[in-house]
C-alpha positions as CSV (number, residue, x, y, z in Angstrom):
1,M,0.1,0.1,0.2
2,V,1.4,3.6,-0.9
3,K,1.2,6.1,1.6
4,D,1.9,9.6,0.6
5,T,1.3,12.1,3.7
6,G,2.9,14.9,1.5
7,H,5.7,15.7,3.9
8,R,8.4,13.8,6.0
9,E,8.0,14.7,9.8
10,R,10.3,14.2,12.7
11,A,9.8,14.9,16.4
12,T,12.6,17.1,18.0
13,D,13.2,18.3,21.7
14,L,11.7,21.4,20.5
15,G,8.8,20.3,18.5
16,V,7.9,18.7,14.7
17,V,10.1,19.4,11.5
18,R,8.1,18.4,8.4
19,I,9.7,18.3,4.8
20,N,6.8,18.4,2.0
21,N,7.4,16.1,-0.5
22,N,7.5,19.2,-2.8
23,A,11.0,20.3,-1.4
24,I,12.2,16.9,-1.6
25,M,11.1,17.0,-5.3
26,S,12.8,20.4,-5.7
27,I,15.9,19.3,-4.5
28,A,16.0,16.1,-6.8
29,S,15.1,18.2,-9.8
30,I,17.8,20.8,-8.9
31,A,20.0,17.7,-8.6
32,A,19.3,16.1,-12.0
33,M,20.0,19.7,-13.7
34,E,23.7,19.8,-12.1
35,I,24.6,16.7,-14.2
36,K,26.3,17.4,-17.5
37,G,23.8,16.4,-20.7
38,V,20.8,17.0,-18.7
39,H,19.0,19.4,-20.9
40,K,15.5,19.6,-18.8
41,I,13.6,17.9,-16.4
42,G,10.3,16.4,-17.8
43,G,9.0,15.5,-21.1
44,G,6.6,14.5,-23.4
45,L,3.2,16.0,-24.0
46,K,1.0,13.7,-21.2
47,R,3.9,14.4,-18.8
48,T,3.8,18.2,-19.7
49,L,0.1,18.3,-19.2
50,Y,0.2,16.8,-15.9
51,D,3.1,18.9,-14.9
52,M,1.0,22.2,-15.6
53,F,-1.2,21.6,-12.3
54,R,2.2,20.7,-10.2
55,K,4.3,23.3,-8.4
56,A,7.2,24.7,-10.1
57,G,10.0,22.8,-9.2
58,T,8.6,19.8,-9.2
59,K,7.5,19.1,-12.6
60,G,9.0,15.5,-14.1
61,V,9.8,14.4,-10.5
62,R,7.0,11.9,-8.5
63,I,7.8,10.5,-5.0
64,N,6.1,7.3,-3.7
65,M,6.2,6.2,0.0
66,T,5.7,2.8,1.5
67,D,5.9,1.8,5.3
68,S,9.2,1.0,4.6
69,E,10.6,2.4,1.4
70,V,10.5,6.0,-0.5
71,K,10.8,5.7,-4.1
72,L,11.4,8.6,-6.7
73,T,11.1,8.8,-10.1
74,I,12.4,11.6,-12.5
75,S,11.9,12.2,-16.4
76,I,14.5,13.6,-18.4
77,I,15.6,14.9,-21.6
78,V,19.3,14.6,-22.2
79,E,21.3,16.4,-24.9
80,Y,22.3,15.0,-28.3
81,G,25.5,13.4,-28.2
82,M,25.5,12.5,-24.2
83,D,26.3,8.9,-23.1
84,I,22.7,8.5,-21.9
85,P,23.3,5.3,-19.3
86,R,26.4,7.5,-18.0
87,V,24.2,10.9,-17.5
88,A,21.3,8.6,-16.0
89,D,23.7,7.2,-13.5
90,E,25.1,10.0,-12.5
91,V,21.7,11.7,-12.4
92,Q,20.8,8.5,-10.1
93,E,23.5,9.3,-7.7
94,N,23.6,12.8,-7.6
95,I,19.7,13.1,-6.4
96,K,20.3,9.9,-3.9
97,R,23.5,12.1,-2.6
98,A,21.5,15.6,-2.4
99,V,18.2,13.9,-0.9
100,E,20.2,11.9,1.8
101,K,22.0,15.1,2.8
102,M,19.8,17.8,2.9
103,A,16.3,16.0,3.9
104,G,18.3,13.1,5.9
105,L,15.9,10.9,3.8
106,A,17.2,7.3,2.5
107,L,15.8,6.5,-1.0
108,S,15.3,3.2,-1.7
109,E,14.9,3.8,-5.4
110,V,15.6,6.5,-8.0
111,D,14.4,5.5,-11.0
112,V,15.2,7.6,-14.2
113,L,13.0,7.8,-17.1
114,V,15.0,9.2,-20.6
115,E,11.8,11.1,-22.2
116,G,13.3,12.5,-25.0
117,V,16.6,13.8,-26.7
118,H,17.1,17.4,-27.4
119,S,19.2,18.6,-30.4
120,P,20.4,22.1,-30.4
121,V,19.9,22.5,-34.5
122,S,16.3,22.5,-35.6
123,Y,15.6,20.7,-38.9
124,D,12.8,21.4,-41.5
125,K,11.2,17.6,-41.5
126,K,10.0,18.3,-45.3
127,N,13.3,19.3,-46.8
128,K,15.5,17.6,-44.0
129,E,18.0,20.8,-43.8
130,A,19.3,22.8,-41.1
131,L,17.1,25.6,-40.4
């Protein structure tokens, strides 16, 4: 059963500290963009429509929590010519490191969905010539 309370919470001697899911997703998004070869977070029409209704800084990132695991999924667009598996591996490692360091939250899984490749050159599809 997936439990998504909207925030992570812990008690201290002075009260309660709550970390909202949006903060965790923002950390993940920023950590992914730090990796050379990541053009942007998110991608695809369906994802773009879904993300339009989410808060800025969390688009293309989902977090799922069960009683024992925290899983994060991020969708990215990679720059043309980059080694996609290497970029995806670095994204996973950087997100895990950043979330664990900043939020004190151990991620059991970081899934990276490469939804596209960005080309710096636009092409006229009909003539197949660079514009």
